[in-house]
DSSP file (Angstrom, degrees, kcal/mol; ACC not computed):
  #  RESIDUE AA STRUCTURE BP1 BP2  ACC     N-H-->O    O-->H-N    N-H-->O    O-->H-N    TCO  KAPPA ALPHA  PHI   PSI    X-CA   Y-CA   Z-CA
    1    1 A X              0   0    0      0, 0.0     2,-0.1     0, 0.0     0, 0.0   0.000 360.0 360.0 360.0 133.1  -66.1 -148.7   20.4
    2    2 A X        -     0   0    0      1,-0.1     2,-0.9     2,-0.0     0, 0.0  -0.444 360.0-117.4 -73.8 148.3  -62.6 -149.8   21.3
    3    3 A X        -     0   0    0      1,-0.1    -1,-0.1    -2,-0.1     0, 0.0  -0.793  29.7-179.5 -88.1 105.0  -59.5 -148.6   19.5
    4    4 A X        +     0   0    0     -2,-0.9     2,-0.3     2,-0.0    -1,-0.1   0.339  43.1 113.6 -85.1  10.4  -57.8 -151.7   17.9
    5    5 A X        -     0   0    0      2,-0.0     2,-0.5     1,-0.0    -2,-0.1  -0.570  48.5-160.4 -86.2 145.0  -54.9 -149.9   16.3
    6    6 A X        -     0   0    0     -2,-0.3     2,-0.5     2,-0.0    -2,-0.0  -0.991   5.5-167.3-120.3 125.0  -51.5 -150.3   17.4
    7    7 A X        -     0   0    0     -2,-0.5     2,-0.5     2,-0.0    -2,-0.0  -0.965   3.1-172.7-117.1 127.4  -49.0 -147.6   16.5
    8    8 A X        -     0   0    0     -2,-0.5     2,-0.9    81,-0.1     3,-0.1  -0.975  14.7-152.7-123.7 122.0  -45.3 -148.3   16.8
    9    9 A X    >>  -     0   0    0     -2,-0.5     4,-1.9     1,-0.2     3,-1.1  -0.798   6.4-162.8 -91.8 104.0  -42.7 -145.5   16.3
   10   10 A X  H 3> S+     0   0    0     -2,-0.9     4,-2.6     1,-0.3    -1,-0.2   0.838  90.2  56.9 -61.4 -31.0  -39.5 -147.4   15.2
   11   11 A X  H 3> S+     0   0    0      1,-0.2     4,-2.0     2,-0.2    -1,-0.3   0.834 105.7  48.6 -72.4 -23.5  -37.4 -144.4   16.1
   12   12 A X  H <> S+     0   0    0     -3,-1.1     4,-2.7     2,-0.2    -2,-0.2   0.807 110.6  51.1 -75.2 -33.5  -38.7 -144.4   19.7
   13   13 A X  H  X S+     0   0    0     -4,-1.9     4,-3.1     2,-0.2    -2,-0.2   0.940 110.2  50.1 -68.5 -43.7  -37.9 -148.1   19.8
   14   14 A X  H  X S+     0   0    0     -4,-2.6     4,-2.2     2,-0.2    -2,-0.2   0.922 112.1  47.7 -55.4 -47.2  -34.4 -147.2   18.5
   15   15 A X  H  X S+     0   0    0     -4,-2.0     4,-2.6     2,-0.2    -2,-0.2   0.971 112.2  49.0 -56.6 -56.2  -34.0 -144.5   21.2
   16   16 A X  H  X S+     0   0    0     -4,-2.7     4,-3.1     1,-0.3    -2,-0.2   0.911 108.5  53.9 -53.3 -42.2  -35.2 -146.9   24.0
   17   17 A X  H  X S+     0   0    0     -4,-3.1     4,-1.9     1,-0.2    -1,-0.3   0.917 108.9  47.5 -64.3 -37.6  -32.9 -149.5   22.8
   18   18 A X  H  X S+     0   0    0     -4,-2.2     4,-1.9     2,-0.2    -1,-0.2   0.913 110.5  53.9 -64.9 -36.7  -29.9 -147.0   23.1
   19   19 A X  H  X S+     0   0    0     -4,-2.6     4,-2.6     1,-0.2     5,-0.2   0.949 107.7  49.8 -64.5 -44.8  -31.2 -146.1   26.4
   20   20 A X  H  X S+     0   0    0     -4,-3.1     4,-2.2     1,-0.2    -1,-0.2   0.805 105.2  57.4 -59.2 -30.4  -31.1 -149.8   27.4
   21   21 A X  H  X S+     0   0    0     -4,-1.9     4,-2.0    -5,-0.2    -1,-0.2   0.915 108.2  46.6 -65.0 -41.1  -27.6 -150.1   26.2
   22   22 A X  H  X S+     0   0    0     -4,-1.9     4,-2.4     2,-0.2    -2,-0.2   0.948 114.4  47.4 -58.5 -54.2  -26.5 -147.3   28.6
   23   23 A X  H  X S+     0   0    0     -4,-2.6     4,-2.5     1,-0.2    -1,-0.2   0.878 110.7  50.7 -57.3 -44.8  -28.3 -148.8   31.4
   24   24 A X  H  X S+     0   0    0     -4,-2.2     4,-1.8    -5,-0.2    -1,-0.2   0.889 109.1  53.2 -65.5 -37.8  -26.9 -152.3   30.7
   25   25 A X  H  X S+     0   0    0     -4,-2.0     4,-2.3     1,-0.2    -2,-0.2   0.916 110.1  46.0 -65.5 -48.8  -23.5 -150.9   30.6
   26   26 A X  H  X S+     0   0    0     -4,-2.4     4,-2.0     1,-0.2    -2,-0.2   0.882 112.9  50.3 -62.6 -34.8  -23.9 -149.3   34.0
   27   27 A X  H  X S+     0   0    0     -4,-2.5     4,-2.1     2,-0.2    -2,-0.2   0.812 109.0  50.4 -69.4 -31.3  -25.3 -152.3   35.5
   28   28 A X  H  X S+     0   0    0     -4,-1.8     4,-2.1     2,-0.2    -1,-0.2   0.878 110.0  51.4 -70.5 -38.5  -22.6 -154.5   34.2
   29   29 A X  H  X S+     0   0    0     -4,-2.3     4,-2.1     2,-0.2    -2,-0.2   0.887 111.3  48.8 -65.7 -37.4  -20.0 -152.0   35.7
   30   30 A X  H  X S+     0   0    0     -4,-2.0     4,-2.3     1,-0.2    -2,-0.2   0.943 112.1  47.5 -60.8 -48.4  -21.8 -152.2   39.0
   31   31 A X  H  X S+     0   0    0     -4,-2.1     4,-2.1     1,-0.2    -2,-0.2   0.869 109.9  52.4 -65.9 -37.3  -21.9 -155.9   38.9
   32   32 A X  H  X S+     0   0    0     -4,-2.1     4,-1.6     2,-0.2    -1,-0.2   0.867 111.2  48.7 -60.2 -43.9  -18.1 -156.0   38.0
   33   33 A X  H  X S+     0   0    0     -4,-2.1     4,-2.2     2,-0.2    -2,-0.2   0.870 110.4  50.1 -67.8 -41.5  -17.3 -153.8   41.0
   34   34 A X  H  < S+     0   0    0     -4,-2.3     4,-0.4     2,-0.2    -2,-0.2   0.839 111.6  48.4 -68.6 -35.1  -19.4 -155.9   43.4
   35   35 A X  H  < S+     0   0    0     -4,-2.1     3,-0.5     2,-0.2    -1,-0.2   0.846 110.0  53.2 -69.7 -33.1  -17.6 -159.1   42.1
   36   36 A X  H  < S+     0   0    0     -4,-1.6    -2,-0.2     1,-0.2    -1,-0.2   0.912 112.1  43.5 -70.1 -39.6  -14.2 -157.4   42.5
   37   37 A X  S >< S+     0   0    0     -4,-2.2     3,-2.4    -5,-0.1    -1,-0.2   0.573  82.8 125.2 -83.1  -4.0  -14.9 -156.4   46.2
   38   38 A X  T 3  S+     0   0    0     -3,-0.5    20,-0.0    -4,-0.4    -3,-0.0  -0.320  79.6  13.4 -59.3 127.1  -16.4 -159.8   47.1
   39   39 A X  T 3  S+     0   0    0      1,-0.1     2,-0.8    -2,-0.1    -1,-0.3   0.485  92.4 114.3  82.4   5.9  -14.5 -161.2   50.2
   40   40 A X    <   +     0   0    0     -3,-2.4     2,-0.3    18,-0.0    -1,-0.1  -0.607  45.2 176.8-105.7  71.2  -12.8 -158.0   51.0
   41   41 A X        -     0   0    0     -2,-0.8    13,-0.1     1,-0.1     3,-0.1  -0.546  36.0-107.4 -76.1 133.1  -14.5 -157.5   54.3
   42   42 A X        -     0   0    0     -2,-0.3     2,-0.6     1,-0.1    -1,-0.1  -0.304  34.7 -99.5 -63.0 148.9  -13.2 -154.4   56.0
   43   43 A X        +     0   0    0      1,-0.2    -1,-0.1    -3,-0.1    -3,-0.0  -0.587  51.7 163.5 -69.2 111.1  -10.9 -154.8   59.0
   44   44 A X        -     0   0    0     -2,-0.6     2,-0.2     1,-0.4     3,-0.2   0.541  42.9-111.7-108.9 -13.8  -13.2 -154.2   62.0
   45   45 A X        -     0   0    0      1,-0.1    -1,-0.4     5,-0.1     0, 0.0  -0.642  37.5 -70.4 108.5-166.3  -11.3 -155.6   65.0
   46   46 A X  S    S+     0   0    0     -2,-0.2    -1,-0.1     4,-0.1     2,-0.1   0.291  83.4 121.1-113.5  10.2  -11.9 -158.6   67.2
   47   47 A X  S >> S-     0   0    0     -3,-0.2     4,-1.7     1,-0.1     3,-0.9  -0.429  74.8-114.9 -74.5 151.1  -15.0 -157.5   69.1
   48   48 A X  H 3> S+     0   0    0      1,-0.3     4,-1.8     2,-0.2     3,-0.2   0.902 118.2  53.3 -45.2 -49.3  -18.2 -159.6   69.0
   49   49 A X  H 3> S+     0   0    0      1,-0.2     4,-2.2     2,-0.2    -1,-0.3   0.787 103.4  55.9 -62.6 -28.5  -19.9 -156.6   67.2
   50   50 A X  H <> S+     0   0    0     -3,-0.9     4,-2.2     2,-0.2    -1,-0.2   0.888 106.6  51.0 -70.9 -38.6  -17.2 -156.5   64.5
   51   51 A X  H  X S+     0   0    0     -4,-1.7     4,-2.4     2,-0.2    -2,-0.2   0.906 111.4  46.5 -61.3 -45.3  -17.8 -160.1   63.7
   52   52 A X  H  X S+     0   0    0     -4,-1.8     4,-2.9     1,-0.2    -2,-0.2   0.930 114.1  48.0 -67.7 -46.3  -21.6 -159.5   63.3
   53   53 A X  H  X S+     0   0    0     -4,-2.2     4,-2.8     1,-0.2    -1,-0.2   0.881 110.9  50.8 -66.0 -37.2  -21.1 -156.4   61.2
   54   54 A X  H  X S+     0   0    0     -4,-2.2     4,-2.4     2,-0.2    -1,-0.2   0.925 112.0  47.6 -64.2 -44.6  -18.5 -158.3   59.0
   55   55 A X  H  X S+     0   0    0     -4,-2.4     4,-2.6     1,-0.2    -2,-0.2   0.927 113.9  49.2 -63.8 -41.5  -21.1 -161.2   58.5
   56   56 A X  H  X S+     0   0    0     -4,-2.9     4,-2.5     1,-0.2     5,-0.2   0.904 107.2  53.0 -64.8 -38.3  -23.7 -158.5   57.7
   57   57 A X  H  X S+     0   0    0     -4,-2.8     4,-2.5     2,-0.2    -1,-0.2   0.920 109.3  49.0 -63.0 -44.0  -21.6 -156.8   55.3
   58   58 A X  H  X S+     0   0    0     -4,-2.4     4,-2.0     2,-0.2    -2,-0.2   0.918 111.7  50.0 -56.0 -45.3  -21.0 -160.1   53.4
   59   59 A X  H  X S+     0   0    0     -4,-2.6     4,-2.4     2,-0.2    -2,-0.2   0.932 113.0  45.9 -62.2 -48.1  -24.7 -160.9   53.4
   60   60 A X  H  X S+     0   0    0     -4,-2.5     4,-2.6     1,-0.2     5,-0.2   0.895 111.6  50.9 -66.0 -38.3  -25.6 -157.5   52.0
   61   61 A X  H  X S+     0   0    0     -4,-2.5     4,-2.1    -5,-0.2    -1,-0.2   0.912 111.3  49.3 -67.1 -37.1  -22.9 -157.6   49.4
   62   62 A X  H  X S+     0   0    0     -4,-2.0     4,-2.3     2,-0.2    -2,-0.2   0.942 111.4  48.9 -60.0 -52.1  -24.1 -161.0   48.3
   63   63 A X  H  X S+     0   0    0     -4,-2.4     4,-2.4     2,-0.2    -2,-0.2   0.900 112.6  48.6 -58.8 -45.5  -27.7 -159.8   48.1
   64   64 A X  H  X S+     0   0    0     -4,-2.6     4,-2.6     1,-0.2    -1,-0.2   0.860 111.3  50.0 -64.7 -35.1  -26.6 -156.7   46.1
   65   65 A X  H  X S+     0   0    0     -4,-2.1     4,-2.5    -5,-0.2    -2,-0.2   0.909 107.8  51.6 -66.1 -40.3  -24.7 -158.8   43.8
   66   66 A X  H  X S+     0   0    0     -4,-2.3     4,-2.2     1,-0.2    -2,-0.2   0.903 112.0  49.8 -57.6 -48.0  -27.6 -161.2   43.3
   67   67 A X  H  X S+     0   0    0     -4,-2.4     4,-1.9     2,-0.2    -2,-0.2   0.883 107.9  51.1 -58.4 -46.3  -29.6 -158.0   42.4
   68   68 A X  H  X S+     0   0    0     -4,-2.6     4,-2.6     1,-0.2     5,-0.2   0.907 110.1  51.5 -59.5 -44.2  -27.1 -156.7   40.0
   69   69 A X  H  X S+     0   0    0     -4,-2.5     4,-2.1     1,-0.2    -2,-0.2   0.927 111.4  45.0 -61.2 -44.2  -27.1 -160.1   38.2
   70   70 A X  H  X S+     0   0    0     -4,-2.2     4,-2.0     1,-0.2    -1,-0.2   0.845 112.8  53.3 -68.4 -34.4  -30.9 -160.1   37.9
   71   71 A X  H  X S+     0   0    0     -4,-1.9     4,-2.7     2,-0.2    -2,-0.2   0.925 109.6  47.0 -66.4 -47.5  -30.8 -156.4   36.7
   72   72 A X  H  X S+     0   0    0     -4,-2.6     4,-2.9     1,-0.2     5,-0.2   0.907 113.2  48.4 -66.7 -41.5  -28.2 -157.2   33.9
   73   73 A X  H  X S+     0   0    0     -4,-2.1     4,-1.9    -5,-0.2    -1,-0.2   0.885 112.9  49.8 -68.4 -35.6  -30.3 -160.4   32.8
   74   74 A X  H  X S+     0   0    0     -4,-2.0     4,-3.0     2,-0.2     5,-0.2   0.961 112.3  46.2 -66.9 -50.3  -33.5 -158.2   32.8
   75   75 A X  H  X S+     0   0    0     -4,-2.7     4,-2.5     1,-0.2    -2,-0.2   0.930 112.6  50.2 -51.3 -52.0  -31.8 -155.4   30.7
   76   76 A X  H  X S+     0   0    0     -4,-2.9     4,-1.9     1,-0.2    -1,-0.2   0.891 111.9  47.2 -63.9 -35.7  -30.4 -157.8   28.3
   77   77 A X  H  X S+     0   0    0     -4,-1.9     4,-2.3    -5,-0.2    -2,-0.2   0.914 110.2  52.5 -69.5 -38.0  -33.7 -159.5   27.8
   78   78 A X  H  X S+     0   0    0     -4,-3.0     4,-2.4     2,-0.2    -2,-0.2   0.851 106.9  53.2 -61.6 -36.0  -35.4 -156.4   27.4
   79   79 A X  H  X S+     0   0    0     -4,-2.5     4,-2.2    -5,-0.2    -2,-0.2   0.900 109.6  47.6 -66.4 -38.6  -32.9 -155.3   24.7
   80   80 A X  H  X S+     0   0    0     -4,-1.9     4,-2.8     2,-0.2     5,-0.2   0.944 112.2  50.6 -68.5 -41.5  -33.5 -158.5   22.7
   81   81 A X  H  X S+     0   0    0     -4,-2.3     4,-2.3     2,-0.2    -2,-0.2   0.925 112.4  45.8 -57.6 -48.7  -37.2 -158.0   23.0
   82   82 A X  H  X S+     0   0    0     -4,-2.4     4,-2.7     2,-0.2    -1,-0.2   0.891 112.9  50.7 -61.4 -46.3  -37.0 -154.4   21.8
   83   83 A X  H  X S+     0   0    0     -4,-2.2     4,-2.5     1,-0.2    -2,-0.2   0.905 111.9  47.9 -62.1 -45.6  -34.7 -155.4   18.9
   84   84 A X  H  X S+     0   0    0     -4,-2.8     4,-2.6     2,-0.2    -2,-0.2   0.890 111.2  49.0 -66.4 -38.7  -37.1 -158.2   17.9
   85   85 A X  H  X S+     0   0    0     -4,-2.3     4,-3.0    -5,-0.2     5,-0.2   0.958 111.5  50.4 -65.5 -47.9  -40.1 -156.0   18.0
   86   86 A X  H  X S+     0   0    0     -4,-2.7     4,-2.7     1,-0.2     5,-0.2   0.923 113.3  45.3 -49.3 -50.8  -38.3 -153.3   15.9
   87   87 A X  H  X S+     0   0    0     -4,-2.5     4,-2.7     1,-0.2    -1,-0.2   0.918 112.6  50.2 -64.9 -41.9  -37.2 -155.8   13.3
   88   88 A X  H  X S+     0   0    0     -4,-2.6     4,-2.0    -5,-0.2    -1,-0.2   0.905 113.5  47.5 -61.4 -40.1  -40.7 -157.4   13.2
   89   89 A X  H  X S+     0   0    0     -4,-3.0     4,-2.7    -5,-0.2    -2,-0.2   0.939 110.9  50.0 -63.2 -45.9  -42.3 -153.9   12.8
   90   90 A X  H  X S+     0   0    0     -4,-2.7     4,-2.8     1,-0.2    -2,-0.2   0.917 112.3  48.1 -63.3 -43.9  -39.9 -152.9   10.1
   91   91 A X  H  X S+     0   0    0     -4,-2.7     4,-1.8     1,-0.2    -1,-0.2   0.853 112.2  48.0 -66.7 -33.8  -40.6 -156.1    8.2
   92   92 A X  H  X S+     0   0    0     -4,-2.0     4,-3.0     2,-0.2    -2,-0.2   0.862 110.6  52.8 -72.9 -35.8  -44.3 -155.7    8.5
   93   93 A X  H  X S+     0   0    0     -4,-2.7     4,-2.7     2,-0.2     5,-0.2   0.934 108.7  49.7 -63.2 -44.3  -44.0 -152.2    7.3
   94   94 A X  H  X S+     0   0    0     -4,-2.8     4,-2.9     2,-0.2    -1,-0.2   0.925 111.4  49.0 -56.2 -44.5  -42.1 -153.3    4.4
   95   95 A X  H  X S+     0   0    0     -4,-1.8     4,-2.4     1,-0.2    -2,-0.2   0.902 112.2  48.2 -60.7 -41.8  -44.7 -155.9    3.6
   96   96 A X  H  X S+     0   0    0     -4,-3.0     4,-2.1     2,-0.2    -2,-0.2   0.893 111.0  50.6 -71.7 -33.1  -47.5 -153.4    3.9
   97   97 A X  H  X S+     0   0    0     -4,-2.7     4,-2.4     2,-0.2    -2,-0.2   0.928 111.6  48.2 -66.5 -47.8  -45.5 -151.0    1.7
   98   98 A X  H  X S+     0   0    0     -4,-2.9     4,-3.0    -5,-0.2    -2,-0.2   0.948 110.8  51.2 -52.1 -50.7  -45.1 -153.7   -1.0
   99   99 A X  H  X S+     0   0    0     -4,-2.4     4,-2.7     1,-0.3     5,-0.2   0.874 109.6  50.6 -60.4 -41.8  -48.8 -154.6   -0.7
  100  100 A X  H  X S+     0   0    0     -4,-2.1     4,-2.4     2,-0.2    -1,-0.3   0.907 109.8  49.9 -68.3 -37.1  -49.7 -150.9   -1.3
  101  101 A X  H  X S+     0   0    0     -4,-2.4     4,-2.6     2,-0.2    -2,-0.2   0.915 111.3  48.1 -69.3 -39.6  -47.5 -150.7   -4.3
  102  102 A X  H  X S+     0   0    0     -4,-3.0     4,-2.2    -5,-0.2    -2,-0.2   0.959 112.9  48.4 -52.7 -50.8  -49.1 -153.9   -5.8
  103  103 A X  H  X S+     0   0    0     -4,-2.7     4,-2.8     1,-0.2    -2,-0.2   0.886 110.1  52.7 -64.5 -38.7  -52.5 -152.5   -5.1
  104  104 A X  H  X S+     0   0    0     -4,-2.4     4,-1.1    -5,-0.2    -1,-0.2   0.945 108.7  49.6 -60.9 -46.7  -51.5 -149.1   -6.7
  105  105 A X  H  X S+     0   0    0     -4,-2.6     4,-0.6     1,-0.2     3,-0.2   0.867 111.7  48.7 -62.4 -32.4  -50.3 -150.8   -9.8
  106  106 A X  H >X S+     0   0    0     -4,-2.2     3,-0.9     1,-0.2     4,-0.7   0.920 110.1  52.1 -72.4 -38.1  -53.5 -152.8  -10.1
  107  107 A X  H 3X S+     0   0    0     -4,-2.8     4,-2.4     1,-0.2     5,-0.2   0.654  89.5  78.9 -73.4 -13.4  -55.6 -149.7   -9.6
  108  108 A X  H 3X S+     0   0    0     -4,-1.1     4,-1.8    -3,-0.2    -1,-0.2   0.909  94.6  49.2 -55.9 -40.1  -53.8 -147.8  -12.4
  109  109 A X  H <X S+     0   0    0     -3,-0.9     4,-2.1    -4,-0.6    -1,-0.2   0.873 109.3  51.3 -66.0 -36.7  -55.9 -149.7  -14.8
  110  110 A X  H  X S+     0   0    0     -4,-0.7     4,-2.0     1,-0.2    -1,-0.2   0.910 107.8  50.8 -72.0 -37.1  -59.0 -148.9  -13.0
  111  111 A X  H  X S+     0   0    0     -4,-2.4     4,-0.9     2,-0.2    -1,-0.2   0.852 108.3  57.0 -67.0 -31.1  -58.2 -145.0  -12.9
  112  112 A X  H ><>S+     0   0    0     -4,-1.8     5,-2.3    -5,-0.2     3,-1.1   0.956 106.4  47.5 -61.3 -48.4  -57.6 -145.4  -16.7
  113  113 A X  H ><5S+     0   0    0     -4,-2.1     3,-1.9     1,-0.3    -1,-0.2   0.911 107.2  56.7 -60.4 -40.4  -61.1 -146.7  -17.2
  114  114 A X  H 3<5S+     0   0    0     -4,-2.0    -1,-0.3     1,-0.3    -2,-0.2   0.721 108.2  45.9 -71.3 -15.4  -62.6 -144.0  -15.1
  115  115 A X  T <<5S-     0   0    0     -3,-1.1    -1,-0.3    -4,-0.9    -2,-0.2   0.200 127.1 -96.8-110.0  16.2  -61.0 -141.2  -17.3
  116  116 A X  T < 5S+     0   0    0     -3,-1.9    -3,-0.2     1,-0.3     2,-0.2   0.647  73.2 143.6  91.3  15.7  -62.2 -143.0  -20.6
  117  117 A X      < -     0   0    0     -5,-2.3    -1,-0.3    -6,-0.2     2,-0.2  -0.569  51.1-111.4 -87.1 155.0  -59.1 -145.0  -21.7
  118  118 A X        -     0   0    0     -2,-0.2     2,-0.3     2,-0.0    -1,-0.1  -0.561  33.8-173.0 -79.6 146.8  -59.4 -148.5  -23.3
  119  119 A X    >   -     0   0    0     -2,-0.2     3,-0.8    -6,-0.0    -9,-0.0  -0.841  37.8-111.9-127.2 175.1  -58.2 -151.5  -21.4
  120  120 A X  T 3  S+     0   0    0     -2,-0.3    -2,-0.0     1,-0.2    -1,-0.0   0.500  96.8  91.3 -84.1  -2.9  -57.8 -155.1  -22.4
  121  121 A X  T 3         0   0    0      1,-0.1    -1,-0.2     0, 0.0    -3,-0.0   0.640 360.0 360.0 -67.6 -11.6  -60.6 -156.1  -20.0
  122  122 A X    <         0   0    0     -3,-0.8    -2,-0.1     0, 0.0    -1,-0.1   0.520 360.0 360.0 159.5 360.0  -63.4 -155.8  -22.4
């Protein structure tokens, strides 16, 4: 029989959110550095190989910058998703707690009947 239960540890979500904050900060720092050095091709001389290496350097720099942008977007999206999950879970927990309290107050009358007290029910 499959287990249909889902257990979410809000504290783990908070820890993961904090980890994502740190990784996002690092990725943004890397991206800022890549943007800063864009167009600063090292001086390699006038030989044909130097021109090839300079072009390759610019290509690789652009690729790394593109990857850093995608990483920043992915981390930011993951942060939003984790925050939403945590909020929804806490809201559901509050609802479940409220429902348990309501059920508990309704069952107080039943427990009174079970120990022989009179109720208005009859």
